[in-house]
N, C-alpha and C positions, 0 to 999 in steps of 0.2 A: 503493500499499499504506500502511495506517494505522502511524503510528509505534508502536513497542513501549512498552508500559506500563512504568513505573519498576520496576526489580528491586532485590532485596536479598538478602544471604546470610542463612541461618538464624541465624546468630550476631547479625548486626545486628537481625533482627526480634525475637529473644528479649531483646536488650538495650534496644530501644525499649520493649517491653511491660513489662520491670521497671521501667524509668524513669517510664512513665506510672503504673504502680501505686504507686510511691514518691510521686510527686507527688500522687495521690488521697489517700493516707494522711496526707500532710502538711497538706493542705487540710481533710480530715476524719478526724482522728486517732482519734475514738472510734467504736466499733460503734454502728450505728442500727437494730438490729433488735428493740428492746425498748422498749415504752412504760413510762414511770415511773408511770402511774396506779395499778397494782396496789400499788406500794410505799408508798403513802399520802402525807401531806404531807412535803415535802422542801424544804431550800434548794437550788435548782437553776438552771441556765440556762433561761430562759423566752423565748420568741419570740411576738410578737403577730402574727396572720394577719389582715392587713387586707383580704384578698380574701374570707375566711369570715366576718369581723366588721368590715365596713367602718365608718369613722367616721361619725357622723351629719352630714347636710349642714346642719342647723340644731339649736339648743337645743331646739327643739320635737320633734325626731325621736327616737324610741326607740332606745336604743342598748345592746347587751348585750355588754360587753367580755369576751374570752376569750383564753387563752394556751395554747401547746402546748410540750411537752418538746422537748429536742434531737433525739431520734430521730424523733418525729413531724413535726418541722419539715423534715426531709429526706425521710422515706419517705411522708408523707402530704400534706404541703404544699410539696414541693419547688419546684414551678412557681408558687407563689403569691407574693403581695407580702407579705414578711416584714420585721418590724423587730426586730432583736435587743435584748432588754431587759437581758441579762446576768443575774447571779444575783438571784432573788427567794426569800425565806424562806416557809416554811410553805405551799407551793404544790402543787397537785395538777393534773395535765394535764387540759385541757378537750377535747382531740381526741375526736370521737366522742360527745359528750355533748350534753344538752339545750341548752347554750349555744352549739352550732353547729347546732342542729336544722334550721335553714333554709338552710344553706350547700350542702347537696349533697355534702359531703365526709364520708367514713367514715374511721374508724380502721382501718388495714390491719395493725396490729401486734399488737392484743389479739384474744382469742378471744370470738367471739360466743356468749353463754350460750344463746341460743334455738337455734342451729344446732350449736353445738360446734365450729364451724369458725374458723380464724384469718382475720381480716379482715372487712370489711363491718359493723363496729361503728357504730351510729348511736343516738342519743337514750338513751344511759346516763344515769343520774342524775348530774348534776354535783354537785361538793363544794360545800355552802353556806358553809363556812368560808374559802374563797378571798377575798382582797381585791385590788382592782384600783385603779388610779389613771390619770392622763391618758396614761401611757406607752403603755397598750393601744390608745391612738388615734394612735399616732405622735408624741406631743408630749411635750416635756420642759421642766424648769425653770419657775420662776414666770413666765416670759415666755411659756410655752406654745408655744415655737418647735417647728416640725417639722424632723425630723432628715433630712438629706441628706448621706450619708457622701462623695458625690462632689464636694460643694462646699464643705462646712463646714470650717473650720480652728479651731485652739485646743484647749483641754483642758477636759474636763468633769469633775466630781467626784459620786460617789454618795454620798448621805446615808446614814448608818448606820440611819436610821429609828427614831423612837421612837413613832410614831403613825401610823395610816393616813390617807388623805386625808379619810375621812368623819369622823375623830377630830381634825381639825384640823392633821395633821402633813402629810407630803409621801409617805409610802408608798414610801421608799426611792427617790426620783426622782433624776435626774441634773441637776446644777446648772452653769451658767456662773459662772466667779469673779466677773465683774462684777455679775451679778444676785444674788449672795450680798451685795454691798457697795452695792447700789442704784445702781449706775454704768450709764451707756448702753453698750451692747455696743460693742467696739472695731471700727471699720470695717476692712473686708478690704483691707488696704494692703500693697503690695510695695515695698520699697525700691529706688529707682534712684539711680545715681551721677551727680551734676551735674558740670558742667564744672570746678567748682572743687574736686572730690573729696568733697563733702559728700553724704551719703545722704539723699535726698529721697522722701516717700512717692509711690507710683504708685496712683491711684485704680482700683477695679475697673472702672468704666466706661471708663477709658483702656487697660485691659490689653489688650482685643481688638485695638485699633489698633496698639498697640506690638508685640504679637506678630506682627501680619500685616507691619508694616514690617520687623521683625527677619528673619522668615522668608524675606522678599523679597531680603535681601542675600545669601543664600548663594549659592554657585557651583554650577554644574551637577554637578562632581565631588563637592561636599559632599552635594547631594541624592541623587546615585546611590548614594553609599556608605552612606546611611542615618543618618550621623553628624549631630549638629547643628553649626551654624556656630560657629567659634571665637569666644568673646567677646572683644571689644576694648575700649579705654577709652571709657567713655561709654555702653555697651550696658546693657540692662536685667538686673539680677541679681535673680531671683526667689528669695524666702525664705519657705518654707511655714509657718514657725512663728510664732506669735504669743505675745508676752510675757504674763505675768500682770500684773494691775493692781498699782500701787504699794500697799504695805502687806498684800498677800496673802501668807500664809505659803508658803515654799518647800516644794515637794511632798516633799522628802526629810525634812522636819521633823516630819511627821504621818503617821499610819497611818489614821486614819478622820476624816471630817468629819460634823458633825451640824448640819443647817440651822436657820436661825431659826425656822422653823414648828415643827419637832419640839421644839426647846428650848422654845418658848413653851408646849407641853403638857406639859412636865416642868420647871417652873420651879426646882425644888429643885436641878438640876444646875448652874445658873448659878453656885453658889458655889465650884464646882471650877475656874472659869476662872482660869488663871495659876497654879494649884497644880501639884504633882507629877503628871505623866502627862498634863497639859493645857497647851496653849499659851494665850496670851493670848487673850481673846474678840475676835471680829471683829464690829464694829457692822454691822447691816444696811443702813445708809444712810451714803453718802459723806461728807456734812457731819458726821455724828456721829464718823466715823473721824478727820477733821481735829481735831475737839475733843478727842478722847481722845489724840491724838498731842501736841497742844498743851500739855496739863496736864503730863505727865511732862517735856516738853522744857523748859518754863519752870522747873520745880522743880529740875531738874538742870542748867540753864543750858547745855544742849547740844542738839544736833539728833539724834533718834533715826535709827538705820540701818535704813532700809526696805528689805527684799529684794525682789529682782526676778529672775524667771527666764523661761527660754524654755519654751514648750509642747513637751512630748514625747509621741511616739506609742508608748507602751509597752503590749504585750499583757498583761504582768505585772499592770499597773495597771487593764486594761480600761478605759482613758480614750480615748475615741474623740472625733472632731472634730464640733462642732455650734456654731451661732451664733445670735443674735437680738438683741432690744432690750428695754429696761427703763427705767421712769422713776425718778427719784429723790424720796425724801421726806425728811422731818427728824426727828431724833429727839436725845436727849442720853443718853450713856453714861458712866457713872462708871468710872474706872479701878480695877482690882482689883490686890491686892498678892499676892506669893507667899507662901504659908503653910507653915509646917513639915508634914513628912509625919508626925510624931508628935503624939499627943494633948498637950493642954495639961499634963494630969497623968496619973498611972497609971490613972485610973478614967474620965476622960472619954472620950466616943466621938470617933471621927474628925472627925465633922460639926461638932463643937464648936469645933475649932481653924480653921475655914475662915474666910476673910475674908468681909465683907459681900458679898452677890451683887450685880453691876452691874446696872443697870436698863436698859430699853429693849430692843428686838429685837436679837438677837446670835447669831452662829453659833459653834460650839465645834470645835476641832481637837484630836484626841487622839492620844497616842503608843500604841505597840504594847502597853505594859504598864498602860494607864490603868486596867483593871479591878482591879488589885492595890491601887490607891489609893482605891477607892470605900468608903465607910463601910459596914459590914454589921451595924450595932447593931440592936436590935429595932424601932427608928423607921424606919430606912432600909432594913432588909432587905425589907420588903413591896414597897416601890417596885422594887426590883432584881428580886424574884421575878415580878413582872408584865412584866418585860422580860428575859427569860432570856439574850438575846445580851448583856446587860450584866454578867451574872454569870460567863459562860464564853465563850470564843471559839467561833464556829460553825464547823461542818463543812459543806462544800458537796459535794453529790453529782456524781460525775462517772461516765458510762457508762464500761464496760471498753474499755481501749484496743485498737485493731484489731491483730490479730495480724500479725506479720511473716512474710516468705516462709519463713524457716528454721524455723519452728515447725510442728508436726504439724497436718495437715489434719483429724484426728479431732475430731468434735464441731463443726466449721465449718460455717456455714450455706452451702447450695448457691448462695445469691445472693451471696456474698461470696468474695474471694480470686481467684486467677488460674484460667484455664481449666482447667489441669492439676489445682489443688487442688478446683475445683468437680467435676471428674470423679472424683477419688479420693473426695470426700465422698458422692457419688451412689452410687459402687460399695460403699462401706461400709454403706450402708442398704438395699441390694439383697438378694433372696434369693440364697443362696450358689451354687447351680447355675446360676443365671441370670447371676450375676456372673462366674463361671468362664467360661461360654459367651461372655459379651461380651468378656473378656479375651482369649481365644484368637482370636476374630474380629478384634479390634484387633491382636494380634500378627501375623496372618497379613497384613493390609493394611499393617501397619508395615514388614514384611519386603519386601512389593513396593514400597513407597515408598522404602525404603533402597536397593533395587537401582536404582531410577530415579535416585536422587540420587547414587550412587557416582561416576559419570562426571564429574558437576559438580564433586564435592569433589576428586577427583583432578587436574583441570585448573585449579582455582581459579575457574572460571567461575561468575559469579552465575546463579541460577535466575529466569528471567523469568515474569511471569504468564501469558504465551501458552505457554509450556513445560508449566507446571503444568495449564492448561486442557486442552492437547492430550493429556496423559498420562491425566488422568481421563476424558476422552472415550474414549480407547482402551480404558481399564480397564472403563469401563461396557459397552462392546461386545464385550469379550473374554468369550465365554460359558465358555470353558474356565477363565479365572481366577475367574469368579463361582461356577462349580461347586466348583472347589477351595476357595474361601473357605467355601462352604456345608457341604462335607464336612468341612473342618477344624473348624468350629464344632459340627457335628453329633457327629462322632467324639469331640470332647472331653466 
């Protein structure tokens, strides 16, 4: 006789279903049943679909970049190779448009104007005002490294973006801190404690051999328990975080970063370096950084305090792990001095009191109130008006949050929520007579099932899968029960 299948009580089943729904809502907190394309240009979360728009194999191959909104990334491209680009401003979803005409994928969330039905949208006119950069090929930073979240460590920072890639800027690209300073990428090292207690780096190529040796030292009891072996003196201590380079600002000290590419397209903003709302400029090349630090150190007769921090994985900052390499170049940057936030006199505009702009390529780091310290005189305001995100803080679009279990099912999509909620939503949209007949038939079957479950509930015995199968087989063969169900539904 075959062993009985695992069984569980109704309470256990309901609890497990609620837990699964809670986990799903935590992973996907927003509703994904509406495409943002009809809403027009938005600052929103964008995903590059490398399946529908694969990167070119060579520079001679034609490439049409495209991005999709949060909802389409799940509903239309859920099984594709996606790269999360985080927020991009002034963007309209490309799903189901001419930019993806050759992909074979349609938008399942919008209404087809030709058929009047939802789904199957292809070859709609794409918005010409969208801008794209290398991120849509899965590449990031000036080093052009491809992002692999399973392997890469460290912290990256998104540029505020003062110009598109075509305009000489970066188009809100994500940057490695080393590449902003012209330094080679930090090698992926993990510290190991030597015999004398000093932490020494363990190279990536040695990591596999060390892990194999470490795993081999565990006892059979440790392996059976699923717990890792206890670390003893001299074992490898893995450290997943990577420190920022010397001289790089601490993350808590600034709110936004403007890369040297974008600063180069708006040289007037260099004058604000080191003034209120702005940190000191960060030279784009390592040897320039050394020269800049040496000047104030020599003048003050002291060594400047260079801050250093560990890389953190914080969802609020949307700073994900990525790595690569970059070469160093040379330049000279003159140190800037802090200027008063007030004009020189009562009539002089703000920019007249700013210090001389430092030379060379540099990146800027700004605080959350930097906009309040930008000059808005008749000369400066047109520059700001061309970059509205410098005038006021931007709002990013977020889809509606998924409803919780305790909320009403009215208006809920039939394809969302629990089985019970889906049934209630379906009944609310049915003809009233049919809905009543369906409910009466359901109530009749429910009473039958309750009678079947009552002995199990009284004895505390779990209901097995074989018991349920046998009951419904009997129910299907019970002509009297079927007639009673039909009569009950018809009479209602």
